[in-house]
VMD Tcl script that draws the C-alpha trace (Angstrom):
set ca {
  {-41.32 -20.28 18.56}
  {-40.17 -16.47 17.71}
  {-42.13 -13.92 19.87}
  {-43.30 -10.72 17.40}
  {-40.64 -8.45 19.51}
  {-37.87 -10.82 18.87}
  {-39.35 -10.90 14.92}
  {-39.20 -7.02 15.14}
  {-35.66 -6.71 16.34}
  {-34.42 -9.66 13.51}
  {-36.00 -7.88 10.93}
  {-34.35 -4.37 12.60}
  {-31.00 -5.98 12.24}
  {-31.15 -6.95 9.42}
  {-31.96 -3.90 7.37}
  {-29.59 -2.13 9.83}
  {-26.62 -4.61 8.17}
  {-28.14 -4.53 4.72}
  {-27.75 -0.32 5.20}
  {-24.21 -1.02 6.70}
  {-23.54 -3.29 3.59}
  {-24.96 -1.77 0.55}
  {-23.08 2.21 2.02}
  {-19.62 0.18 2.17}
  {-19.77 -1.59 -0.91}
  {-20.51 2.05 -2.75}
  {-17.47 3.75 -1.40}
  {-15.54 0.54 -1.87}
  {-16.93 0.90 -5.10}
  {-15.43 4.34 -5.71}
  {-12.29 4.30 -3.64}
  {-10.74 0.83 -4.12}
  {-6.88 0.67 -4.75}
  {-6.19 -0.77 -7.88}
  {-4.43 -3.92 -7.24}
  {-3.60 -6.25 -9.93}
  {-5.42 -9.29 -8.46}
  {-8.60 -7.43 -8.31}
  {-11.41 -7.70 -10.68}
  {-13.54 -4.74 -11.64}
  {-16.97 -4.75 -10.88}
  {-18.39 -3.91 -14.18}
  {-15.48 -6.01 -15.50}
  {-16.95 -10.06 -14.39}
  {-19.42 -11.35 -12.18}
  {-18.71 -12.99 -9.37}
  {-19.01 -16.63 -10.04}
  {-21.56 -18.61 -7.48}
  {-21.08 -21.95 -6.60}
  {-24.94 -22.93 -8.36}
  {-23.95 -21.42 -11.53}
  {-23.20 -23.50 -13.93}
  {-19.99 -23.29 -15.94}
  {-18.55 -24.43 -18.99}
  {-15.23 -26.04 -18.28}
  {-13.54 -23.34 -19.95}
  {-15.07 -21.40 -17.26}
  {-14.12 -23.54 -14.99}
  {-10.33 -23.16 -15.92}
  {-10.69 -19.90 -15.80}
  {-12.42 -19.63 -12.46}
  {-9.85 -21.94 -11.40}
  {-6.99 -19.96 -12.67}
  {-8.35 -16.75 -10.61}
  {-8.63 -18.62 -7.37}
  {-5.26 -19.45 -7.89}
  {-4.33 -15.49 -8.16}
  {-6.41 -14.64 -5.25}
  {-4.94 -17.19 -3.09}
  {-1.24 -16.28 -3.96}
  {-2.10 -12.38 -3.40}
  {-3.60 -13.15 0.59}
  {-0.79 -15.65 0.97}
  {1.61 -12.35 0.40}
  {-0.01 -9.79 1.70}
  {-0.34 -11.04 4.88}
  {2.32 -10.15 7.54}
  {3.66 -7.39 4.09}
  {2.16 -4.14 2.72}
  {0.22 -4.33 0.17}
  {2.29 -2.44 -2.75}
  {5.37 -5.13 -1.93}
  {2.80 -7.95 -2.31}
  {1.44 -6.76 -5.90}
  {5.18 -6.33 -6.62}
  {6.22 -9.73 -6.39}
  {3.07 -11.01 -7.21}
  {3.62 -9.55 -10.71}
  {6.99 -12.04 -10.78}
  {5.32 -14.56 -9.54}
  {2.11 -15.50 -11.81}
  {4.61 -14.36 -14.51}
  {6.43 -17.45 -13.72}
  {3.97 -19.44 -12.73}
  {0.88 -18.73 -14.16}
  {-1.35 -21.90 -13.02}
  {-1.51 -23.96 -9.77}
  {-0.19 -26.91 -12.64}
  {3.08 -24.58 -13.10}
  {3.57 -24.08 -9.50}
  {2.93 -27.97 -8.79}
  {6.32 -28.51 -10.92}
  {8.58 -25.65 -9.24}
  {11.29 -27.19 -6.80}
  {11.99 -25.46 -3.78}
  {14.63 -23.44 -4.15}
  {12.89 -21.98 -7.46}
  {9.72 -20.77 -4.88}
  {12.58 -19.13 -2.38}
  {14.96 -17.39 -4.92}
  {11.12 -15.66 -6.07}
  {10.20 -15.41 -3.11}
  {13.53 -13.85 -1.35}
  {13.10 -10.72 0.47}
  {9.58 -10.82 1.35}
  {9.97 -12.30 4.66}
  {8.32 -14.92 6.53}
  {9.49 -17.65 4.19}
  {7.13 -20.67 5.62}
  {4.41 -18.90 3.30}
  {6.22 -19.80 0.03}
  {6.35 -23.28 0.61}
  {2.93 -23.42 2.08}
  {2.32 -22.46 -1.54}
  {4.12 -24.64 -3.35}
  {2.77 -27.73 -0.51}
  {-0.28 -26.69 -1.77}
  {-0.38 -26.56 -4.77}
  {1.03 -29.85 -5.65}
  {-2.07 -31.11 -3.52}
  {-4.70 -29.60 -5.75}
  {-2.75 -30.23 -8.45}
  {-2.00 -34.22 -7.77}
  {-5.37 -34.80 -5.07}
  {-7.69 -32.12 -6.85}
  {-6.68 -32.87 -10.69}
  {-6.21 -28.99 -10.46}
  {-9.27 -27.86 -9.52}
  {-10.08 -25.85 -6.17}
  {-12.99 -27.20 -3.75}
  {-15.90 -24.86 -4.24}
  {-17.02 -24.91 -0.54}
  {-14.60 -23.64 3.06}
  {-14.28 -27.39 4.42}
  {-13.00 -28.39 0.85}
  {-10.21 -25.38 0.79}
  {-9.29 -26.06 4.89}
  {-8.08 -29.36 3.94}
  {-5.66 -27.79 1.24}
  {-2.05 -27.43 3.10}
  {-1.29 -23.74 4.40}
  {-4.56 -22.81 3.97}
  {-6.84 -22.05 7.39}
  {-9.68 -20.20 8.25}
  {-9.29 -16.66 7.28}
  {-7.78 -17.78 3.70}
  {-10.46 -20.19 3.28}
  {-13.29 -17.86 3.60}
  {-11.24 -14.92 1.17}
  {-10.47 -16.92 -1.85}
  {-14.18 -18.86 -1.63}
  {-16.45 -15.54 -1.34}
  {-13.64 -13.84 -3.46}
  {-13.28 -16.52 -6.12}
  {-16.28 -18.29 -5.67}
  {-18.99 -16.00 -4.09}
  {-19.43 -18.37 -1.47}
  {-20.69 -15.77 1.70}
  {-18.24 -16.53 4.43}
  {-17.08 -12.99 6.38}
  {-12.83 -13.31 6.20}
  {-11.48 -12.00 9.53}
  {-8.29 -10.52 9.27}
  {-6.75 -7.98 11.84}
  {-7.61 -4.92 9.55}
  {-11.10 -6.45 9.78}
  {-10.97 -6.80 13.64}
  {-9.94 -3.58 13.89}
  {-12.96 -2.47 12.28}
  {-15.59 -4.63 13.78}
  {-14.18 -3.42 17.56}
  {-14.39 0.10 16.58}
  {-18.56 -0.51 15.23}
  {-19.58 -2.60 17.78}
  {-17.21 -1.41 20.94}
  {-15.81 -5.18 21.45}
  {-14.12 -5.05 24.52}
  {-11.09 -8.01 24.75}
  {-8.26 -8.74 22.87}
  {-9.40 -9.99 19.15}
  {-6.80 -12.33 19.27}
  {-6.52 -13.85 22.46}
  {-9.74 -14.33 24.20}
  {-12.16 -16.50 22.91}
  {-15.46 -14.12 24.19}
  {-14.24 -11.46 22.29}
  {-13.28 -13.81 18.89}
  {-16.74 -15.18 19.16}
  {-18.75 -11.55 19.28}
  {-16.52 -10.44 15.99}
  {-17.39 -13.83 14.34}
  {-21.03 -13.01 15.26}
  {-21.17 -9.24 13.84}
  {-19.36 -10.38 11.00}
  {-21.61 -12.97 10.03}
  {-24.28 -10.24 10.67}
  {-23.26 -8.14 8.38}
  {-22.04 -10.02 5.01}
  {-25.80 -11.35 5.06}
  {-27.65 -14.47 4.72}
  {-28.52 -15.67 1.04}
  {-31.85 -14.89 0.78}
  {-31.46 -11.03 1.63}
  {-34.17 -8.57 -0.34}
  {-31.18 -6.91 -1.88}
  {-30.00 -10.11 -3.85}
  {-33.73 -9.50 -5.74}
  {-32.95 -6.13 -6.81}
  {-32.55 -4.77 -10.53}
  {-29.47 -3.30 -10.18}
  {-27.46 -6.49 -11.29}
  {-26.17 -7.08 -7.75}
  {-28.66 -9.48 -7.42}
  {-26.60 -11.67 -9.83}
  {-23.70 -11.24 -7.53}
  {-25.46 -12.82 -4.66}
  {-24.79 -9.73 -2.27}
  {-20.88 -9.59 -3.61}
  {-19.55 -11.14 -0.59}
  {-15.98 -11.39 -2.24}
  {-16.51 -7.65 -2.14}
  {-17.72 -7.16 1.37}
  {-14.98 -9.02 2.38}
  {-12.51 -7.14 0.76}
  {-14.03 -3.83 1.66}
  {-13.73 -4.46 5.34}
  {-10.26 -5.45 4.69}
  {-9.65 -2.34 2.47}
  {-11.07 0.11 5.02}
  {-9.44 -0.99 7.67}
  {-6.19 -0.81 5.81}
  {-6.82 3.01 4.48}
  {-9.17 4.39 6.96}
  {-9.42 3.22 9.83}
  {-5.90 2.46 10.59}
  {-4.58 1.84 13.98}
  {-3.22 4.98 15.07}
  {-5.02 8.33 13.82}
  {-7.32 7.25 11.86}
  {-9.84 9.02 8.99}
  {-12.65 9.00 10.85}
  {-14.32 12.05 8.96}
  {-13.64 10.55 6.21}
  {-15.10 6.76 6.68}
  {-18.26 6.16 4.73}
  {-19.86 4.17 7.91}
  {-19.49 6.43 10.64}
  {-22.51 6.83 11.56}
  {-22.43 3.45 12.50}
  {-19.46 3.19 14.14}
  {-20.39 2.87 18.47}
  {-16.71 3.74 18.74}
  {-16.45 7.29 17.18}
  {-20.21 8.36 18.38}
  {-18.19 7.48 21.74}
  {-15.92 9.56 21.15}
  {-17.36 12.43 20.22}
  {-20.20 12.57 23.39}
  {-16.82 11.99 25.35}
  {-15.18 14.94 23.48}
  {-12.25 12.93 22.89}
  {-11.74 11.59 26.78}
  {-12.90 8.02 24.98}
  {-10.98 7.43 21.79}
  {-11.98 4.73 18.74}
  {-8.34 4.01 18.83}
  {-8.78 2.74 22.58}
  {-10.40 -0.54 20.23}
  {-9.44 -3.40 19.77}
  {-8.03 -3.70 23.07}
  {-4.55 -5.79 22.17}
  {-2.59 -6.74 24.52}
  {0.97 -5.75 24.75}
  {3.44 -7.80 23.22}
  {6.54 -8.88 24.36}
  {9.50 -7.21 24.20}
  {12.02 -8.95 21.19}
  {14.32 -11.26 21.93}
  {18.06 -9.57 21.80}
  {20.58 -11.61 20.19}
  {24.31 -10.80 19.19}
  {25.22 -13.37 16.05}
  {28.97 -13.39 14.20}
  {28.73 -13.65 10.62}
  {31.30 -14.59 8.58}
  {32.01 -12.89 5.53}
  {34.68 -14.76 3.20}
  {35.31 -13.45 -0.20}
  {37.65 -13.84 -3.47}
  {38.09 -12.52 -6.61}
  {38.64 -14.75 -9.84}
  {39.12 -13.41 -13.42}
  {38.16 -9.58 -11.82}
  {34.69 -10.84 -10.26}
  {34.26 -10.79 -6.56}
  {33.02 -14.20 -4.91}
  {31.20 -14.53 -1.67}
  {30.96 -17.91 0.10}
  {27.67 -18.49 1.46}
  {25.68 -21.60 2.89}
  {22.06 -22.82 3.36}
  {20.31 -23.13 6.38}
  {18.40 -25.72 7.66}
  {14.90 -26.87 6.51}
  {13.38 -26.47 9.64}
  {13.03 -23.18 11.85}
  {13.34 -19.34 11.13}
  {14.13 -18.64 7.33}
  {14.08 -22.33 6.76}
  {16.33 -23.82 3.01}
  {17.79 -19.95 2.86}
  {21.24 -18.96 1.85}
  {23.30 -16.95 4.52}
  {26.49 -16.24 5.29}
  {27.74 -18.72 8.17}
  {26.81 -17.21 11.66}
  {27.50 -18.24 15.47}
  {25.63 -17.23 18.19}
  {27.35 -15.04 20.20}
  {25.54 -13.69 23.66}
  {21.47 -12.53 24.03}
  {19.52 -10.45 26.75}
  {20.88 -6.76 27.43}
  {25.07 -7.09 26.61}
  {24.25 -8.72 22.91}
  {23.00 -4.66 22.26}
  {26.02 -3.68 23.10}
  {27.76 -1.95 20.14}
  {31.08 -4.14 20.10}
  {31.67 -7.36 21.58}
  {33.92 -8.08 24.36}
  {37.48 -9.85 23.11}
  {36.27 -12.83 24.07}
  {33.85 -13.21 21.93}
  {35.82 -11.79 19.47}
  {38.12 -14.36 19.79}
  {35.94 -17.51 20.28}
  {34.07 -16.40 17.39}
  {37.43 -16.07 15.25}
  {38.60 -19.55 16.95}
  {34.57 -21.08 15.96}
  {34.85 -20.11 12.30}
  {38.95 -21.32 11.66}
  {37.78 -24.82 13.51}
  {34.32 -25.89 14.56}
  {31.28 -24.38 11.85}
  {30.29 -27.36 10.40}
  {28.10 -25.97 7.86}
  {31.41 -25.34 5.78}
  {33.49 -22.61 7.18}
  {36.20 -24.59 9.10}
  {36.54 -26.65 5.89}
  {36.86 -24.37 3.55}
  {39.82 -22.29 6.08}
  {41.51 -25.67 6.27}
  {41.94 -25.12 2.39}
  {43.51 -22.47 2.56}
  {45.49 -22.64 5.42}
  {46.94 -25.90 4.12}
  {48.54 -24.02 1.36}
  {50.17 -20.69 3.29}
  {53.62 -20.47 4.11}
  {54.90 -20.80 7.82}
  {53.01 -18.14 9.85}
  {54.18 -16.17 12.97}
  {52.08 -16.79 15.93}
  {51.79 -13.78 18.61}
  {50.10 -13.93 21.68}
  {47.09 -12.58 22.85}
  {46.01 -11.36 26.57}
  {42.54 -12.31 26.73}
  {40.58 -11.75 30.41}
  {43.70 -13.00 32.15}
  {44.46 -16.21 29.41}
  {46.98 -16.16 27.38}
  {45.98 -17.59 23.49}
  {47.86 -17.60 20.32}
  {46.45 -16.38 17.15}
  {47.52 -17.15 13.50}
  {48.80 -14.03 11.90}
  {48.22 -13.56 8.28}
  {45.44 -16.21 7.85}
  {42.08 -15.09 10.16}
  {38.91 -13.76 10.38}
  {39.01 -9.69 11.20}
  {36.39 -7.91 13.01}
  {34.48 -5.00 11.10}
  {34.17 -2.36 13.24}
  {30.27 -1.42 13.88}
  {27.01 -3.94 13.47}
  {24.22 -4.78 11.20}
  {20.94 -4.87 12.98}
  {18.07 -6.94 11.92}
  {14.55 -7.14 13.47}
  {12.36 -10.50 13.25}
  {8.14 -10.52 14.66}
  {10.16 -12.07 17.87}
  {13.99 -11.54 18.03}
  {16.41 -8.44 16.96}
  {19.82 -9.75 15.91}
  {23.09 -7.57 16.35}
  {25.43 -8.72 13.66}
  {28.83 -8.53 14.01}
  {31.46 -9.23 10.77}
  {34.06 -10.75 10.28}
  {35.67 -10.79 7.41}
  {38.03 -13.18 4.97}
  {39.37 -11.69 2.17}
  {41.40 -14.93 -0.19}
  {42.45 -12.08 -2.30}
  {42.92 -12.64 -6.29}
  {42.86 -16.79 -6.82}
  {42.82 -18.93 -9.76}
  {39.83 -20.73 -8.93}
  {37.51 -20.72 -6.05}
  {38.69 -22.67 -2.85}
  {36.76 -26.19 -2.05}
  {35.75 -27.04 1.21}
  {38.01 -30.04 1.93}
  {38.43 -32.08 5.43}
  {41.77 -31.17 7.06}
  {42.97 -34.21 6.61}
  {42.68 -34.10 3.13}
  {43.76 -30.66 2.55}
  {46.33 -31.22 0.10}
  {44.02 -31.21 -2.81}
  {42.67 -27.73 -1.88}
  {41.55 -26.41 -5.14}
  {39.38 -27.73 -7.38}
  {40.23 -26.55 -11.17}
  {37.26 -26.26 -13.57}
  {38.08 -29.17 -15.63}
  {37.77 -29.61 -19.81}
  {34.57 -31.98 -19.60}
  {33.00 -28.66 -17.96}
  {33.73 -26.40 -21.10}
  {29.90 -26.42 -22.25}
  {29.04 -24.52 -19.22}
  {29.21 -20.57 -18.84}
  {32.24 -19.35 -17.09}
  {30.37 -18.40 -13.91}
  {28.98 -21.81 -13.32}
  {32.00 -23.92 -13.79}
  {33.79 -21.56 -11.59}
  {30.69 -22.19 -8.70}
  {30.60 -25.68 -9.22}
  {33.61 -26.37 -7.74}
  {32.61 -25.67 -4.13}
  {29.52 -28.34 -4.17}
  {31.50 -31.22 -2.22}
  {29.66 -31.76 0.42}
  {26.39 -33.15 2.10}
  {25.96 -29.50 3.95}
  {24.74 -27.18 1.01}
  {26.69 -24.28 0.26}
  {28.27 -22.29 -2.62}
  {29.79 -19.20 -3.81}
  {27.80 -16.39 -5.21}
  {29.00 -13.34 -7.17}
  {28.59 -9.37 -6.59}
  {25.70 -9.45 -8.96}
  {23.48 -11.86 -7.54}
  {23.43 -9.56 -4.23}
  {23.48 -6.21 -6.30}
  {20.91 -7.14 -9.61}
  {18.74 -10.29 -8.74}
  {17.48 -9.96 -5.22}
  {17.09 -13.52 -4.28}
  {18.43 -12.98 -0.94}
  {16.97 -12.14 2.37}
  {17.07 -8.50 3.52}
  {19.39 -9.66 6.40}
  {22.15 -11.15 3.75}
  {21.75 -8.16 1.56}
  {22.15 -6.11 4.80}
  {25.62 -8.27 5.77}
  {26.53 -8.23 2.04}
  {26.47 -3.88 1.90}
  {28.04 -3.50 5.22}
  {30.77 -5.82 4.31}
  {30.96 -3.85 0.68}
  {30.97 -0.41 1.94}
  {32.86 -0.85 5.39}
  {30.37 0.56 7.47}
  {27.59 2.41 5.45}
  {24.55 0.44 6.63}
  {21.55 -0.06 4.68}
  {17.95 -0.22 5.32}
  {15.54 -2.57 5.17}
  {13.76 -0.09 3.28}
  {16.40 0.70 0.86}
  {17.03 -2.73 -0.19}
  {13.45 -3.38 -0.74}
  {13.70 -0.42 -2.93}
  {16.35 -1.38 -4.64}
  {15.06 -4.83 -5.42}
  {11.40 -3.67 -6.48}
  {13.07 -1.31 -9.39}
  {15.51 -4.55 -10.33}
  {12.26 -6.82 -10.37}
  {9.32 -4.31 -12.15}
  {11.84 -3.07 -15.07}
  {11.83 -6.71 -16.22}
  {8.43 -7.96 -14.80}
  {5.89 -7.75 -17.78}
  {1.98 -7.63 -17.37}
  {-0.43 -8.58 -19.53}
  {-3.55 -6.64 -20.06}
  {-6.28 -8.78 -21.64}
  {-4.75 -8.12 -25.08}
  {-2.51 -10.49 -26.52}
  {-0.85 -8.78 -29.28}
  {-0.07 -6.12 -26.68}
  {2.58 -6.35 -23.67}
  {3.15 -4.01 -21.39}
  {5.95 -3.24 -18.45}
  {5.01 -1.87 -15.32}
  {6.56 1.43 -14.30}
  {9.00 0.53 -11.30}
  {8.29 4.63 -10.62}
  {4.46 3.59 -9.81}
  {5.67 1.42 -7.07}
  {9.10 2.68 -5.39}
  {9.88 5.66 -3.87}
  {12.72 8.18 -5.71}
  {15.41 8.92 -3.34}
  {15.82 12.11 -2.36}
  {18.93 14.17 -4.43}
  {21.02 16.96 -1.70}
  {20.27 19.58 -4.94}
  {16.37 19.07 -5.32}
  {15.61 17.78 -2.22}
  {12.68 20.06 -1.25}
  {11.19 19.53 -4.51}
  {11.40 15.56 -4.67}
  {10.37 15.30 -0.57}
  {7.05 17.53 -2.26}
  {6.32 14.86 -4.50}
  {7.17 11.77 -2.67}
  {4.26 13.10 -0.04}
  {1.53 13.44 -3.07}
  {2.98 10.74 -4.76}
  {0.59 7.90 -4.92}
  {1.75 4.19 -5.84}
  {-0.72 2.70 -8.56}
  {-0.82 -0.58 -10.85}
  {-1.78 -1.58 -14.32}
  {-4.91 -3.10 -12.96}
  {-6.37 -5.95 -15.65}
  {-8.90 -8.33 -15.27}
  {-7.10 -11.47 -14.02}
  {-8.56 -14.24 -16.03}
  {-7.29 -12.05 -19.10}
  {-3.71 -12.33 -17.57}
  {-4.33 -15.68 -17.54}
  {-5.29 -16.56 -20.84}
  {-3.08 -13.91 -22.12}
  {-0.53 -16.10 -20.64}
}
mol new
graphics top color blue
foreach p $ca { graphics top sphere $p radius 0.5 }
foreach p [lrange $ca 0 end-1] q [lrange $ca 1 end] { graphics top cylinder $p $q radius 0.2 }
display resetview
């Protein structure tokens, strides 16, 4: 039996939690970013698990849940502005979970290309097939049921459940970890230490409240929204992303600073105990350094330049993605050197000519078999005398292309082989079958476009490979950022292109053709590319544009997601 003192403390805690929640929600209503998957508070009340709905309303609720799910998966490890661009393209192509379930893995990969962490796209596809086949296209209305969907863990289940279905369950991500460890001065690593994780969960549960809170019985409409658990979760994440940042938090602008024990301690200590000391995240291990040799094989057919790419294995890093054929050279400190050793260069050239199992050696065999007798020259490398073919070989291009993953940094050295102008694209052949080295398009293919006929000549082996033309890299943005970096380097011969520039270009190309529906079926608008990309400064007008860039804020056409899908 509870004592009078414990009951009073519990009531005080409930009142404090309620005050915290109300303060945060008022701030969120005023300051939230307009993102395409968000409902405005005034548009449609958040549904509740106990609300009786018509079949049409349930379908709309499932469409909304699907959109929230996609946005949550896209937003993980991705800047929100970038996720918004991809989300609009995604839901235009696959407006419901049933549409996505009918997609192929290649279609999903192509749509996801450039967003990174590609396994996320495959989890979305697997999850969609599960919901469509096992649940008849309907999302579970409880956390346990949501977590049975492939690719959905505790955080995503809590986010989708609270936002789409009004389930009162705290969604805890990195932003929420940071906010709560500072508010309560919770010690320890919020990811690796169980005691810290449990403390954060306890505080989050207290703050999101219970179903019988008095605020649900008020007269301002919030009662019908069950205390707005979905909005509360979004408000916590929004606060962490825009105010309570890892470095240089805007404590003076924070709506809950008077609740924050970390901030109060910073004031008392005159900055000696800063709020940024929380969370106490353990230092990340240094990224592994790897030197990679990349083969860029190109040719020109009918005034169009083509590049030879192969598909990565279905498991592991960048699973199933197209890439320029590559081979590991070395790792560690030596991998960071901008100029590889002569031995490494020779070994990479030899590998691509003779040992590559993904198509380059087979392709090279087809070219070498039709070359005229070639002179051999002796090359002295590290006290060894080796021979190198002179007129058909891979040229090592000066410079290095770097690309960073979460756990490894690749230093890519480009080895180019330009086959010149050809009548048709070379076909991969085994060396013993090298007499038929070119597949000319036949009359039976006349119904295809020229590019499709040309490209089809490369599919002849179990290891997938294909030729892609320049426009595939420049216009569609369907390749990973690393592949686009290599392409830019190979074409510009040393002019490096950053991940940021590639992403901005892809976003511009995508948003120029991406439609959005504003809830009125007879009015179709287009997303303003300038609203989601940053203009590159010109030398003549640099200072003015720099100021515009600094002052500019990304804005999105916002609509009720249910209207978006009903309009489609």
